[in-house]
C-alpha positions as CSV (number, residue, x, y, z in Angstrom):
1,M,-22.4,176.8,-1.6
2,Y,-18.7,177.5,-2.4
3,A,-17.6,175.3,0.6
4,F,-20.0,172.5,-0.6
5,L,-18.7,172.5,-4.2
6,L,-15.1,172.8,-3.2
7,S,-15.3,170.1,-0.6
8,A,-17.3,167.7,-2.9
9,G,-14.7,168.2,-5.7
10,V,-11.6,167.9,-3.5
11,I,-12.8,164.8,-1.7
12,F,-14.2,163.1,-4.8
13,V,-10.8,163.4,-6.5
14,A,-8.9,162.4,-3.3
15,E,-11.1,159.3,-2.9
16,L,-10.3,158.0,-6.5
17,G,-8.1,155.0,-6.1
18,D,-8.1,155.2,-2.3
19,K,-8.3,152.1,-0.2
20,S,-11.9,153.1,0.8
21,Q,-12.9,152.9,-2.8
22,L,-11.4,149.5,-3.2
23,M,-13.1,148.4,0.1
24,A,-16.4,149.6,-1.4
25,M,-15.8,147.5,-4.4
26,T,-14.9,144.5,-2.2
27,F,-18.0,144.9,0.0
28,A,-20.2,145.2,-3.1
29,T,-19.1,141.7,-4.2
30,R,-20.5,140.3,-0.9
31,F,-23.5,142.5,0.1
32,P,-26.3,144.2,-1.8
33,M,-25.3,147.6,-3.3
34,R,-28.0,149.5,-1.3
35,Q,-26.6,148.1,2.0
36,V,-23.1,148.9,1.1
37,L,-24.0,152.4,0.0
38,L,-26.0,153.0,3.2
39,G,-23.1,151.8,5.4
40,I,-20.6,154.0,3.6
41,T,-22.9,157.0,3.7
42,L,-23.5,156.7,7.5
43,A,-19.9,156.2,8.3
44,T,-18.8,159.0,6.0
45,A,-21.3,161.4,7.4
46,V,-20.1,160.7,11.0
47,V,-16.4,160.8,10.2
48,H,-16.7,163.9,8.1
49,L,-18.8,165.6,10.8
50,A,-16.0,164.8,13.3
51,S,-13.4,166.1,10.8
52,V,-15.2,169.4,10.4
53,A,-15.4,169.7,14.2
54,L,-11.7,168.9,14.5
55,G,-10.8,171.3,11.7
56,A,-12.7,174.1,13.4
57,A,-11.5,173.3,16.9
58,I,-8.0,171.8,17.0
59,G,-6.7,171.4,13.5
60,S,-3.8,169.0,13.1
61,S,-3.3,167.4,16.5
62,L,-4.9,164.0,15.7
63,P,-3.4,160.7,17.0
64,T,-3.5,159.2,13.5
65,D,-0.8,156.6,14.1
66,A,-2.6,154.7,16.8
67,I,-5.9,155.0,14.9
68,A,-4.2,153.6,11.7
69,I,-2.7,150.6,13.7
70,A,-6.1,149.8,15.3
71,A,-7.8,150.0,11.9
72,G,-5.2,147.8,10.4
73,I,-5.7,145.1,13.0
74,S,-9.4,145.2,12.5
75,F,-8.9,144.8,8.7
76,L,-6.8,141.7,9.4
77,G,-9.7,140.4,11.4
78,F,-12.0,141.1,8.4
79,A,-9.6,139.2,6.2
80,A,-9.7,136.2,8.4
81,W,-13.5,136.3,8.7
82,T,-13.9,136.7,5.0
83,L,-11.5,133.8,4.3
84,R,-13.3,131.5,6.7
85,G,-16.6,132.3,5.0
86,D,-20.1,132.1,6.4
87,R,-22.7,129.5,5.9
88,L,-26.3,130.0,6.7
89,D,-28.9,127.4,7.4
90,E,-32.4,127.9,6.0
91,E,-33.7,129.7,9.1
92,E,-30.6,132.0,9.2
93,Q,-31.0,132.7,5.5
94,S,-34.6,133.7,6.0
95,K,-33.5,136.1,8.8
96,A,-30.7,137.5,6.7
97,S,-33.0,138.3,3.8
98,R,-35.3,140.2,6.2
99,T,-32.7,142.4,7.7
100,T,-30.0,144.7,6.4
101,R,-28.6,145.7,9.8
102,S,-25.6,143.3,9.9
103,A,-24.3,144.3,6.4
104,V,-24.8,148.0,7.0
105,L,-23.1,147.7,10.4
106,A,-20.1,145.7,9.0
107,V,-19.6,148.2,6.1
108,G,-20.2,151.2,8.4
109,V,-17.7,150.1,11.0
110,A,-15.1,149.1,8.4
111,F,-15.4,152.5,6.7
112,F,-15.5,154.4,9.9
113,L,-12.2,152.8,11.0
114,A,-10.6,153.1,7.6
115,E,-11.4,156.8,7.3
116,L,-10.0,157.8,10.7
117,G,-6.8,159.6,9.9
118,D,-7.2,158.9,6.1
119,K,-6.2,161.6,3.6
120,T,-9.9,162.4,2.9
121,M,-10.5,163.0,6.6
122,L,-7.4,165.1,6.9
123,A,-8.4,167.0,3.7
124,T,-11.8,167.6,5.3
125,V,-10.1,168.9,8.5
126,A,-8.0,171.3,6.4
127,L,-11.0,172.5,4.4
128,A,-13.0,173.1,7.6
129,T,-10.3,175.4,8.9
130,R,-10.9,177.8,6.0
131,E,-14.5,177.2,4.9
132,G,-17.9,177.0,6.5
133,W,-18.5,173.8,8.5
134,L,-21.9,172.9,7.0
135,G,-20.9,173.2,3.4
136,T,-17.6,171.4,4.0
137,W,-19.4,168.6,5.8
138,L,-22.1,168.1,3.2
139,G,-19.7,168.5,0.3
140,S,-17.1,166.2,1.6
141,T,-19.7,163.5,2.4
142,V,-21.3,163.8,-1.0
143,G,-17.9,163.7,-2.8
144,M,-16.8,160.6,-1.0
145,V,-20.1,158.7,-1.3
146,A,-20.2,159.6,-5.1
147,A,-16.6,158.2,-5.6
148,D,-17.4,155.1,-3.6
149,A,-20.7,154.6,-5.4
150,L,-18.7,154.1,-8.6
151,A,-16.7,151.4,-6.9
152,I,-19.9,149.7,-5.6
153,V,-21.3,149.4,-9.1
154,V,-18.0,147.8,-10.3
155,G,-18.0,145.4,-7.3
156,A,-21.6,144.4,-7.8
157,I,-20.9,143.6,-11.5
158,L,-17.8,141.6,-10.6
159,G,-19.8,139.8,-7.9
160,R,-22.3,138.5,-10.4
161,H,-19.7,137.2,-12.8
162,L,-17.1,135.6,-10.6
163,P,-17.3,132.4,-8.6
164,E,-17.9,132.8,-4.9
165,R,-14.6,131.2,-3.9
166,V,-12.6,133.6,-6.1
167,I,-14.5,136.6,-4.6
168,R,-13.9,135.3,-1.1
169,Y,-10.1,134.9,-1.6
170,A,-9.8,138.2,-3.4
171,A,-11.8,140.0,-0.7
172,A,-9.7,138.4,2.1
173,A,-6.5,139.4,0.3
174,A,-7.7,142.9,-0.2
175,F,-8.6,143.3,3.5
176,A,-5.2,141.7,4.5
177,V,-3.3,144.2,2.3
178,F,-5.3,147.1,3.6
179,G,-4.7,145.9,7.2
180,V,-0.9,145.6,6.7
181,L,-0.7,149.0,4.9
182,L,-2.6,150.7,7.8
183,I,-0.4,149.0,10.4
184,L,2.7,150.1,8.5
185,Q,1.3,153.6,8.1
186,G,0.7,153.9,11.8
187,A,4.1,152.3,12.8
188,L,6.3,154.4,10.5
């Protein structure tokens, strides 16, 4: 229980103001909250499970620079895709309303890439070197999802009150900034 509480608290605080939290807010302006939260939860659970395994096995020998550059390039792709926008005909709209897979997948992949080598991943690795793996994994996942859930609520509220064009430009700009920052982080 100690590992769970410690990990939840540390990761919750580390996530506040992090790019992942801003991404959660951005995704929540485009997709339903439940889909965004599910995508974040799945990606976080996988990344933090890997973090715990790394913490227990090899510690600090992660190739974070290459991962950051790859994630940055993908974020630039998300920016271009967001800026281009998507239009659905009636048949596609009907299909989109019946499935959540594409939104959950987009959010999950983006979060998975963003979290690889991120401070919350590295904090989880560090915690796992000292604490039990299960408590660290569950606590770090809960802490991150809780912090991102706050951002999702804010994003969803903004999405209802801002014009679609403003949201699209702001989301594209946010993805572009995250992409450039990740590339710089990996290159320096």
